N, C-alpha and C positions, 0 to 999 in steps of 0.2 A: 777133810777132803776139799780141795780147792774148788771154788765156784768157776764153771766154765763160762766164758763170755757167751752172751745170748746173741745169736745171729738173727738179723731182722728177717721176719717171715714174709714170705710172699702173700700179698692179699688174695683172699679167696675169691672165687667167682661171685659169691653173693655180695661181698664187699664191693667188688668192681661194678656190679650191676647197680648197686645203690648209689655209688659215687657218680656213675654215668647219668642215672635218673636225676640226681640233684643238679648236676651240671646242665643237663638239658632243661630242667625246670627253671634254673636261673637264666639261662639264655632265652628261653621262651618268655619269661617274665619281662626281661629287659627289652626284648623285641616287641612285645605287646605294648609296653609303655611308650617305646619310640614310635611304633605304628599309630598309637592313639594320638600322640603329639602331632605327627605328620598330618593325620586326618583332621585334627582341630585346626591346625595352621591352614591346611588346604581349604577347609570350610570358610575360615575367615577371609582367605584370599578371594574366593568365589563371591562371598558376600560383598566385599569391597568393590570387586569388579562390576557386579550387578548394580550396586548403588551408583557407581561412577557413570555407567552406561545410562541409567535412568535419569540422572542429573543432566547428563549431555543432551538427552532427547528433550527434556523439559526446556532447557535453555534454547535449543534449536527451534522448538515450537514457538516459544515466546518471540524469538527473533523473527521467525517467519511471519507471525501474526502482525508484527509492526511493519514488516516490509511488504506485506500483501497489498495494502491500500495504495502506497505510492507506485508500486509496480503495476497494479491494475490501471491506475490513471495514466501511467506512461504507455502501457500497452494499448489502451483505448485511443489515446491521442495519436500514436504511431500508426495504428491500423484502421482507425475509424470504427472499431468494434463498438456495438451497442449505440450507434447513432452519434458517436462523438465526433464533432467537427474538427477540421485541421486548421493550423495556424500558418498563414502565408506571410512572407516578408515583402512581397511585391506583386504586381498585376501580372497575369500571364503574358508571355511574349508575343503570342500570335493574335490575330483578329478574332473577334467573337464569331461563333458559329450561327448559322441561320436558324438552327433548332431552338425552340423556346420552351421554357417550363414555367409554371406558376409557382410562386413562393409565398406560402402563408406564414403569418407571424402570430405566435401565441405567447401570452404573458400570465404568469402566476405568482402568487405571494404565499410563502409558507406562513402557518400560524405563528403568532408572536412577533411579527414584524408589521408595524402600523403603516404600511406604504400602499399607495395607489399606483399601479404599474400597468401600462397599456401601450400598444403599438399605435403609431400615428396612422399607419395604414395596415389593414388586416391582410391584404393580398396584393401582390404585383406580379407582372409577368416580365421575365428577364431572358435574354439570350445566353446560352451557355458560353462562358468565357467572358461575359460582360461584367465589369466592375460596377457595383451598385452600392449606394448609401441610403440606409433607411434609419428612422429614429424611433426610439421608444421614449415615453414620458413617464417620469417617476415623481411622486409627490409624497413627502413625509407628513403624515397626518397627525404625528404626535407633537406634544408641546415640549419635547426634549430632542437632543441630538440622538440619532439612531444610525446604526451601520448594518449593512447587508452584503451578501456575496451571491452572485447569480450563478447557478448551474444551467447547463444547456445541452441540448441534443437536437438531432433532426430525425425526421421520418419520411419515408421508410428507412430502416436502420442501415440498409446497404448503401445509402447515399453519403454516409458520414465521411467516408474517405475521399469524397469528391467536393464537399462543401468547404470552401476555403475562406477563412476570415482574416482580413488584413488588420482590422482595428475593431475592438469591441469593449464595451464597458464591463463584460464578464471577465475580462483578463485581470482586473484588480478589484480590491474591496472598495465599496462605496460608502461614504459617511455623509449624512445629510443633516442640516440644521433643522430646528423645529419649523415646520411649515414650509420648508424649502421645496420648490419645484424645479426639476431639471430635465433637459433633453439629453438623451444618451444615444450616440450614433453607433451604427453597425456597418462596417464596410466589408463586403464579401463578394465572391464570385463562385460560379459552379465550374469546376475543372472541366476543360474540354475532353479530358481522358474519359469522362462518363459516357461519351458518345460511342466509344469503342468497347464498352462493357455490354455484352449481350444480355446480362441479367437485368439491365435497366432500359432495354429497348422500348418498352411501353410506358416508361415513367413520364407522367404529365404534371405532377404536383409534388412539391417538397414543403414540409412543414417545419419551421425553425421555432423551437420552444424554449423559453427561458422560465426559470423559477428563482425568485430571490428568497434567501434564507437569512434569518437574523444572525449577526455576529455579536456574541456576548462580550468579548474582550478584544475590541478593535486594536489594530497595531498602532502604537504611538507615533504621532507625527513629529518631525523635527521642530524645535522651538521657532525657527525662523518661518516655518510654514504655517504655524498656528497663531502667530501674532501679526496683526495688520501693520502695514508700514506707517510709521509716525513721522510727521514733518520734523525736519531738523531745525534746531534753533541756531540763529546766528550768534557767534561769540562776540 
């Protein structure tokens, strides 16, 4: 008897269910692997972003710390804050006022600088708007060359915006030879705008104070400035 061809049999319900479960398992496994990869990459991305932000903040803080000092100095000079005096390029255009104030002069030397520093006059009376020149005397008591830089302010602190200095030894670094004695001038005036400031109606006395600090590494001078002139020989 001839063999009849076998017809493919339809898969049973149990086989279909097993096949479906296997396919879903494979899909689930692949999805889980993909999801874990995305989570890992996302975590690395977040870590990199956080690290970049932290680095930027650190750089910003370091830059701000370096900029703080010059900005503070500029702010004080521009506003007279903390008793910082102003720098004038010329005398006031109008005539001095009749109102007078007493100006006291204070001199100090920071530790480490062997200088004797004192005003020639401890107090004078000036008219508001009057240009005045006073002198301080500085003596280098060391047996070597030394350098210093003067810091300054006025009291009361509210007067800083009105105390105008045209010339002052405090504008530049000072270098003195061993045993050298020098007179250093200060040319200033009290701005007439002070009279219009109601906060200073009762002002009678201003104190100008200087403190010299040592300069460890003074700025080098040009060769022509450091060598004395020598007589030229005739050829």
